[in-house]
One Martini backbone bead per residue (centre of mass of N, CA, C, O) as a GRO file, in nm:
protein
  350
    1MET     BB    1   0.094   0.037   0.025
    2LEU     BB    2   0.046   0.375  -0.091
    3LEU     BB    3   0.146   0.695   0.062
    4GLY     BB    4   0.109   0.995  -0.132
    5GLY     BB    5   0.105   1.234  -0.380
    6ALA     BB    6  -0.085   1.022  -0.566
    7ALA     BB    7  -0.328   1.029  -0.386
    8ALA     BB    8  -0.667   0.991  -0.404
    9MET     BB    9  -0.960   1.207  -0.313
   10GLN     BB   10  -1.295   1.048  -0.370
   11THR     BB   11  -1.470   1.061  -0.122
   12HIS     BB   12  -1.813   1.016  -0.026
   13ALA     BB   13  -1.933   1.146   0.234
   14GLN     BB   14  -2.116   1.128   0.509
   15GLY     BB   15  -2.370   1.371   0.539
   16SER     BB   16  -2.408   1.694   0.558
   17SER     BB   17  -2.477   1.983   0.363
   18ARG     BB   18  -2.456   2.325   0.348
   19SER     BB   19  -2.484   2.356   0.012
   20ALA     BB   20  -2.767   2.258  -0.144
   21ALA     BB   21  -2.870   2.301  -0.451
   22GLN     BB   22  -2.783   2.550  -0.616
   23GLY     BB   23  -2.948   2.579  -0.886
   24THR     BB   24  -3.191   2.336  -0.981
   25SER     BB   25  -3.259   2.405  -1.245
   26GLY     BB   26  -3.239   2.280  -1.570
   27ASN     BB   27  -3.089   2.580  -1.667
   28GLN     BB   28  -2.880   2.529  -1.423
   29LEU     BB   29  -2.619   2.540  -1.223
   30ALA     BB   30  -2.538   2.329  -0.970
   31VAL     BB   31  -2.476   2.334  -0.603
   32GLN     BB   32  -2.259   2.132  -0.385
   33VAL     BB   33  -2.156   2.140  -0.040
   34ASN     BB   34  -1.912   1.936   0.122
   35ASP     BB   35  -1.841   2.002   0.494
   36ASP     BB   36  -1.836   1.777   0.669
   37ARG     BB   37  -1.667   1.598   0.894
   38MET     BB   38  -1.602   1.349   0.718
   39THR     BB   39  -1.497   1.488   0.469
   40LEU     BB   40  -1.263   1.645   0.617
   41SER     BB   41  -1.121   1.389   0.738
   42VAL     BB   42  -1.054   1.270   0.450
   43ALA     BB   43  -1.007   1.522   0.233
   44LYS     BB   44  -0.954   1.815   0.403
   45VAL     BB   45  -1.172   1.922   0.197
   46PRO     BB   46  -1.404   2.042   0.022
   47GLN     BB   47  -1.688   1.924  -0.168
   48VAL     BB   48  -1.769   2.033  -0.502
   49TYR     BB   49  -2.076   2.032  -0.685
   50LEU     BB   50  -2.113   2.053  -1.044
   51TYR     BB   51  -2.436   2.052  -1.212
   52GLY     BB   52  -2.522   2.080  -1.530
   53LEU     BB   53  -2.593   2.356  -1.685
   54ILE     BB   54  -2.399   2.617  -1.817
   55ASP     BB   55  -2.466   2.921  -1.743
   56ALA     BB   56  -2.408   3.261  -1.771
   57ASP     BB   57  -2.423   3.289  -1.428
   58ALA     BB   58  -2.240   3.077  -1.288
   59ALA     BB   59  -1.978   3.234  -1.213
   60GLN     BB   60  -2.114   3.443  -1.032
   61ARG     BB   61  -2.220   3.245  -0.816
   62VAL     BB   62  -1.955   3.104  -0.748
   63GLY     BB   63  -1.797   3.363  -0.681
   64ALA     BB   64  -1.970   3.437  -0.433
   65MET     BB   65  -1.895   3.178  -0.272
   66ILE     BB   66  -1.593   3.241  -0.265
   67GLN     BB   67  -1.608   3.522  -0.131
   68SER     BB   68  -1.767   3.388   0.128
   69ARG     BB   69  -1.634   3.089   0.173
   70LYS     BB   70  -1.817   2.849   0.089
   71ILE     BB   71  -1.573   2.838  -0.119
   72PRO     BB   72  -1.271   2.749  -0.061
   73PRO     BB   73  -0.967   2.717  -0.090
   74ASN     BB   74  -0.866   2.400  -0.224
   75SER     BB   75  -1.094   2.275  -0.343
   76ASP     BB   76  -1.304   2.022  -0.454
   77ILE     BB   77  -1.403   1.974  -0.796
   78TYR     BB   78  -1.713   1.848  -0.926
   79LEU     BB   79  -1.803   1.735  -1.255
   80ASN     BB   80  -2.141   1.751  -1.435
   81SER     BB   81  -2.157   1.826  -1.784
   82PRO     BB   82  -2.280   1.913  -2.118
   83GLY     BB   83  -2.248   2.226  -2.078
   84GLY     BB   84  -2.267   2.555  -2.255
   85ASP     BB   85  -2.137   2.838  -2.159
   86LEU     BB   86  -1.827   2.928  -2.250
   87ALA     BB   87  -1.755   3.180  -2.083
   88ALA     BB   88  -1.839   3.050  -1.812
   89GLY     BB   89  -1.640   2.816  -1.818
   90ILE     BB   90  -1.386   2.994  -1.817
   91ALA     BB   91  -1.452   3.152  -1.560
   92LEU     BB   92  -1.445   2.908  -1.377
   93GLY     BB   93  -1.153   2.826  -1.431
   94ARG     BB   94  -1.030   3.089  -1.315
   95LEU     BB   95  -1.137   3.047  -1.031
   96PHE     BB   96  -0.994   2.784  -0.973
   97ARG     BB   97  -0.703   2.886  -1.009
   98ALA     BB   98  -0.712   3.120  -0.799
   99GLY     BB   99  -0.794   2.880  -0.568
  100ASN     BB  100  -0.635   2.612  -0.598
  101MET     BB  101  -0.802   2.398  -0.747
  102THR     BB  102  -0.963   2.077  -0.787
  103THR     BB  103  -1.036   1.862  -1.059
  104HIS     BB  104  -1.324   1.662  -1.138
  105LEU     BB  105  -1.525   1.384  -1.176
  106GLY     BB  106  -1.871   1.406  -1.052
  107SER     BB  107  -2.136   1.304  -0.831
  108PRO     BB  108  -2.373   1.350  -0.618
  109ARG     BB  109  -2.533   1.260  -0.366
  110ARG     BB  110  -2.813   1.175  -0.224
  111THR     BB  111  -3.094   1.356  -0.119
  112ALA     BB  112  -3.402   1.458  -0.010
  113THR     BB  113  -3.394   1.702  -0.253
  114GLN     BB  114  -3.277   1.484  -0.455
  115PRO     BB  115  -3.201   1.306  -0.704
  116VAL     BB  116  -3.096   1.052  -0.887
  117PHE     BB  117  -2.779   0.982  -0.986
  118PRO     BB  118  -2.565   0.895  -1.194
  119LYS     BB  119  -2.273   0.716  -1.174
  120SER     BB  120  -2.199   0.870  -1.418
  121SER     BB  121  -1.986   1.113  -1.575
  122GLN     BB  122  -1.968   1.432  -1.752
  123CYS     BB  123  -1.735   1.636  -1.967
  124VAL     BB  124  -1.829   1.902  -2.187
  125ASP     BB  125  -1.731   2.162  -2.341
  126ALA     BB  126  -1.751   2.398  -2.110
  127CYS     BB  127  -1.658   2.195  -1.893
  128ALA     BB  128  -1.371   2.139  -2.003
  129TYR     BB  129  -1.272   2.432  -1.951
  130ALA     BB  130  -1.317   2.431  -1.650
  131TYR     BB  131  -1.132   2.192  -1.581
  132ALA     BB  132  -0.859   2.331  -1.684
  133GLY     BB  133  -0.843   2.527  -1.419
  134GLY     BB  134  -0.714   2.332  -1.257
  135LEU     BB  135  -0.434   2.280  -1.093
  136PHE     BB  136  -0.558   2.007  -1.027
  137ARG     BB  137  -0.610   1.706  -1.241
  138TRP     BB  138  -0.833   1.448  -1.262
  139ALA     BB  139  -0.885   1.166  -1.395
  140PRO     BB  140  -1.100   0.962  -1.503
  141THR     BB  141  -1.328   0.713  -1.378
  142GLY     BB  142  -1.454   0.451  -1.495
  143SER     BB  143  -1.749   0.581  -1.669
  144ASP     BB  144  -1.631   0.839  -1.709
  145ARG     BB  145  -1.650   1.141  -1.927
  146PHE     BB  146  -1.429   1.312  -2.162
  147GLY     BB  147  -1.482   1.610  -2.374
  148ALA     BB  148  -1.315   1.740  -2.645
  149GLN     BB  149  -1.384   2.076  -2.790
  150PRO     BB  150  -1.394   2.277  -3.035
  151VAL     BB  151  -1.432   2.603  -3.168
  152ALA     BB  152  -1.612   2.832  -3.340
  153GLY     BB  153  -1.468   3.098  -3.444
  154ASN     BB  154  -1.235   3.335  -3.403
  155ALA     BB  155  -1.300   3.456  -3.126
  156SER     BB  156  -1.337   3.189  -2.967
  157ALA     BB  157  -1.066   3.059  -3.043
  158THR     BB  158  -0.891   3.279  -2.917
  159MET     BB  159  -0.999   3.254  -2.630
  160THR     BB  160  -0.937   2.949  -2.578
  161THR     BB  161  -0.636   2.950  -2.642
  162ALA     BB  162  -0.549   3.157  -2.429
  163TYR     BB  163  -0.659   3.004  -2.187
  164LEU     BB  164  -0.506   2.733  -2.212
  165LYS     BB  165  -0.227   2.863  -2.192
  166ASP     BB  166  -0.270   2.983  -1.909
  167MET     BB  167  -0.321   2.673  -1.795
  168GLY     BB  168  -0.108   2.475  -1.944
  169VAL     BB  169  -0.263   2.392  -2.215
  170ASP     BB  170  -0.289   2.228  -2.503
  171PRO     BB  171  -0.500   2.309  -2.759
  172GLN     BB  172  -0.472   2.039  -2.930
  173VAL     BB  173  -0.638   1.857  -2.736
  174PHE     BB  174  -0.920   1.993  -2.856
  175GLY     BB  175  -0.857   2.022  -3.141
  176SER     BB  176  -1.015   2.113  -3.443
  177ALA     BB  177  -1.239   2.337  -3.573
  178PRO     BB  178  -1.345   2.207  -3.844
  179SER     BB  179  -1.477   1.957  -3.706
  180GLY     BB  180  -1.621   1.992  -3.408
  181GLU     BB  181  -1.556   1.739  -3.252
  182VAL     BB  182  -1.573   1.504  -3.019
  183THR     BB  183  -1.313   1.403  -2.790
  184TRP     BB  184  -1.270   1.109  -2.630
  185LEU     BB  185  -1.096   1.083  -2.325
  186ASP     BB  186  -0.882   0.908  -2.157
  187ALA     BB  187  -0.676   0.887  -1.893
  188ASP     BB  188  -0.411   0.833  -2.045
  189GLN     BB  189  -0.437   1.065  -2.251
  190MET     BB  190  -0.457   1.299  -2.046
  191ARG     BB  191  -0.178   1.251  -1.921
  192LYS     BB  192  -0.006   1.261  -2.178
  193ASP     BB  193  -0.119   1.566  -2.256
  194GLY     BB  194  -0.159   1.728  -1.963
  195LEU     BB  195  -0.459   1.757  -1.866
  196ALA     BB  196  -0.372   1.551  -1.657
  197ASN     BB  197  -0.200   1.527  -1.313
  198ASN     BB  198  -0.284   1.390  -1.045
  199GLY     BB  199  -0.159   1.611  -0.826
  200ARG     BB  200   0.091   1.693  -1.039
  201LEU     BB  201   0.336   1.881  -1.123
  202LEU     BB  202   0.585   1.964  -1.297
  203PRO     BB  203   0.904   1.952  -1.274
  204THR     BB  204   1.181   2.137  -1.158
  205ALA     BB  205   1.512   2.289  -1.239
  206VAL     BB  206   1.835   2.345  -1.063
  207TYR     BB  207   2.161   2.425  -1.192
  208GLY     BB  208   2.478   2.434  -1.000
  209PRO     BB  209   2.684   2.572  -0.797
  210ALA     BB  210   2.797   2.413  -0.469
  211ASN     BB  211   3.006   2.375  -0.219
  212GLY     BB  212   3.248   2.293  -0.426
  213GLY     BB  213   3.026   2.208  -0.642
  214THR     BB  214   2.732   2.044  -0.741
  215SER     BB  215   2.376   2.107  -0.818
  216LEU     BB  216   2.037   1.952  -0.797
  217THR     BB  217   1.707   2.091  -0.808
  218LEU     BB  218   1.399   1.928  -0.743
  219THR     BB  219   1.061   2.049  -0.810
  220GLN     BB  220   0.727   1.970  -0.670
  221GLN     BB  221   0.394   2.029  -0.705
  222ALA     BB  222   0.142   1.912  -0.479
  223ARG     BB  223  -0.142   1.828  -0.314
  224ASP     BB  224   0.040   1.760  -0.036
  225GLY     BB  225   0.282   1.940  -0.150
  226GLU     BB  226   0.626   1.975  -0.141
  227HIS     BB  227   0.878   1.849  -0.361
  228ARG     BB  228   1.232   1.754  -0.292
  229LEU     BB  229   1.542   1.721  -0.475
  230ILE     BB  230   1.895   1.696  -0.370
  231LEU     BB  231   2.186   1.706  -0.562
  232GLN     BB  232   2.528   1.636  -0.457
  233CYS     BB  233   2.858   1.729  -0.581
  234ARG     BB  234   3.168   1.626  -0.449
  235PRO     BB  235   3.485   1.530  -0.393
  236ASP     BB  236   3.360   1.323  -0.153
  237GLY     BB  237   3.078   1.299  -0.318
  238LEU     BB  238   2.739   1.168  -0.320
  239SER     BB  239   2.410   1.322  -0.273
  240ILE     BB  240   2.072   1.289  -0.126
  241THR     BB  241   1.780   1.502  -0.078
  242ALA     BB  242   1.478   1.518   0.107
  243ASN     BB  243   1.181   1.736   0.073
  244TYR     BB  244   0.874   1.700   0.269
  245ALA     BB  245   0.606   1.918   0.239
  246ILE     BB  246   0.322   1.856   0.490
  247GLY     BB  247   0.348   1.964   0.764
  248ALA     BB  248   0.423   1.963   1.092
  249ASP     BB  249   0.238   1.740   1.210
  250ARG     BB  250   0.278   1.523   0.990
  251ALA     BB  251   0.583   1.509   1.005
  252ARG     BB  252   0.604   1.407   1.298
  253GLN     BB  253   0.433   1.152   1.260
  254MET     BB  254   0.604   1.021   1.038
  255VAL     BB  255   0.875   1.003   1.192
  256ALA     BB  256   0.764   0.835   1.435
  257ARG     BB  257   0.688   0.580   1.229
  258ALA     BB  258   0.963   0.552   1.114
  259THR     BB  259   1.227   0.321   1.038
  260HIS     BB  260   1.298   0.420   0.736
  261SER     BB  261   1.493   0.548   0.459
  262TYR     BB  262   1.474   0.595   0.089
  263PHE     BB  263   1.605   0.549  -0.241
  264GLU     BB  264   1.509   0.570  -0.595
  265ILE     BB  265   1.607   0.429  -0.918
  266ASN     BB  266   1.409   0.283  -1.118
  267ASP     BB  267   1.287   0.106  -0.867
  268LYS     BB  268   1.575   0.119  -0.725
  269PRO     BB  269   1.811   0.123  -0.518
  270ALA     BB  270   2.062   0.372  -0.467
  271ALA     BB  271   2.163   0.185  -0.220
  272ASP     BB  272   2.270  -0.060  -0.013
  273ASP     BB  273   2.238   0.150   0.211
  274ASN     BB  274   1.891   0.161   0.297
  275HIS     BB  275   1.965   0.432   0.483
  276ALA     BB  276   1.837   0.732   0.639
  277ASN     BB  277   1.825   1.023   0.776
  278ILE     BB  278   1.574   1.163   1.004
  279SER     BB  279   1.378   1.474   0.990
  280THR     BB  280   1.256   1.783   1.114
  281VAL     BB  281   1.181   2.089   0.913
  282GLY     BB  282   0.937   2.230   1.013
  283SER     BB  283   0.715   2.117   0.751
  284SER     BB  284   0.942   1.888   0.712
  285VAL     BB  285   1.078   1.609   0.566
  286VAL     BB  286   1.423   1.500   0.622
  287PHE     BB  287   1.662   1.326   0.398
  288THR     BB  288   1.990   1.163   0.377
  289GLN     BB  289   2.213   1.022   0.114
  290SER     BB  290   2.463   0.826   0.018
  291ILE     BB  291   2.594   0.770  -0.313
  292PRO     BB  292   2.721   0.621  -0.565
  293LEU     BB  293   2.900   0.714  -0.846
  294THR     BB  294   2.779   0.487  -1.030
  295GLN     BB  295   2.491   0.630  -1.058
  296LEU     BB  296   2.562   0.833  -1.286
  297ASN     BB  297   2.497   0.640  -1.526
  298GLN     BB  298   2.174   0.661  -1.478
  299LEU     BB  299   2.074   0.958  -1.487
  300PRO     BB  300   2.036   1.041  -1.793
  301SER     BB  301   1.804   0.781  -1.813
  302ALA     BB  302   1.618   0.843  -1.601
  303TYR     BB  303   1.255   0.809  -1.514
  304LEU     BB  304   1.296   0.770  -1.187
  305MET     BB  305   1.238   0.924  -0.862
  306ALA     BB  306   1.260   0.836  -0.503
  307ALA     BB  307   1.104   0.891  -0.172
  308TRP     BB  308   1.111   0.699   0.140
  309LEU     BB  309   0.896   0.580   0.409
  310ALA     BB  310   0.892   0.342   0.656
  311ASP     BB  311   0.661   0.176   0.826
  312ARG     BB  312   0.623  -0.004   1.121
  313GLY     BB  313   0.390  -0.190   1.000
  314GLY     BB  314   0.518  -0.276   0.688
  315ASN     BB  315   0.271  -0.191   0.453
  316VAL     BB  316   0.386   0.109   0.453
  317ARG     BB  317   0.449   0.404   0.248
  318TYR     BB  318   0.608   0.718   0.230
  319GLY     BB  319   0.595   0.977  -0.033
  320PHE     BB  320   0.782   1.024  -0.346
  321TRP     BB  321   0.771   1.096  -0.704
  322MET     BB  322   0.962   1.145  -1.015
  323GLU     BB  323   0.970   1.252  -1.327
  324MET     BB  324   1.247   1.306  -1.565
  325ASP     BB  325   1.176   1.424  -1.845
  326PRO     BB  326   1.137   1.741  -1.773
  327VAL     BB  327   1.471   1.720  -1.658
  328ARG     BB  328   1.685   1.602  -1.855
  329ASN     BB  329   1.903   1.819  -1.911
  330GLU     BB  330   1.985   1.873  -1.613
  331LEU     BB  331   2.066   1.582  -1.552
  332ARG     BB  332   2.298   1.567  -1.757
  333ASN     BB  333   2.464   1.806  -1.656
  334PHE     BB  334   2.517   1.696  -1.376
  335SER     BB  335   2.651   1.430  -1.453
  336ASN     BB  336   2.883   1.551  -1.617
  337GLY     BB  337   2.999   1.734  -1.394
  338CYS     BB  338   3.053   1.505  -1.188
  339GLN     BB  339   3.242   1.334  -1.364
  340GLN     BB  340   3.459   1.551  -1.394
  341MET     BB  341   3.520   1.575  -1.092
  342ALA     BB  342   3.606   1.280  -1.049
  343LYS     BB  343   3.848   1.288  -1.243
  344GLN     BB  344   4.006   1.527  -1.107
  345ASN     BB  345   4.006   1.355  -0.812
  346ALA     BB  346   4.163   1.134  -0.908
  347PRO     BB  347   4.409   0.934  -0.866
  348ALA     BB  348   4.712   0.898  -0.972
  349LYS     BB  349   4.884   0.704  -1.180
  350GLY     BB  350   5.189   0.588  -1.063
   0.00000   0.00000   0.00000
């Protein structure tokens, strides 16, 4: 069992919801906010369900709820809509991004005042553009369906293209305007195209000199906090440090339960001595390990690096992993620089 940055929180908790079914007429987007005790204990944030047709005033109503904090920042937004007003869908997306919200597909549970909802959800047309506004965007699961559709008309196409670029989404994912057809995307395709990130933004890299050697800092913003790997190459060897920023309380709890920590490169231990020192620094779990210089040969082509804490229960590990493709150039530069340093400091033969 893995508990880390990639874990999805899509539990529909039982209990009452504070704002149920605002705007429930058939031609309006309805809103249900689940912020009961059980929801917050499991998901940590309110679950907000937006369902039905996206009408022209939908963004104004949702914006008012955000302004009043009925929908607080970082909320989980669940969408189920056949589309509607394009401008309103884009405005909703911008509200989601401004509030660092996470978008999913999903339908609310039944309440005494609401009908039975279908088990599957769909998001297409204006809804798809609203979904793209989520800072973190979860791919659909089960029988949920996501439809990307281009828009016709120069003005609308210009507006949607600019919006998608602002959201960091490739407009080509939504197809070409001449066809105007809906492209139904599955979860794998959405992740491949960058439309879904499943709670993890692409890592960034900073490479340069540090402390008489070279360093490479890899940083990734994730749903559960900031993940950071710091590789340092010095004349006396190579080390890797993990900084897992998850909040002071959770960091202390995690360290208290951890038996050991370790790093992996391409799903294999980075060192034979598979233990690293663990500590809490502010709101982060921090651990460092020396790794053999021979691992430099793997770095240029590494596809995955991970940092893990083993729980004393034995069946659980906590931590994070990063895909290396987005930082490939910096990884190669670091490896080459470190190899040059190793050669310069190697003892002379004879």
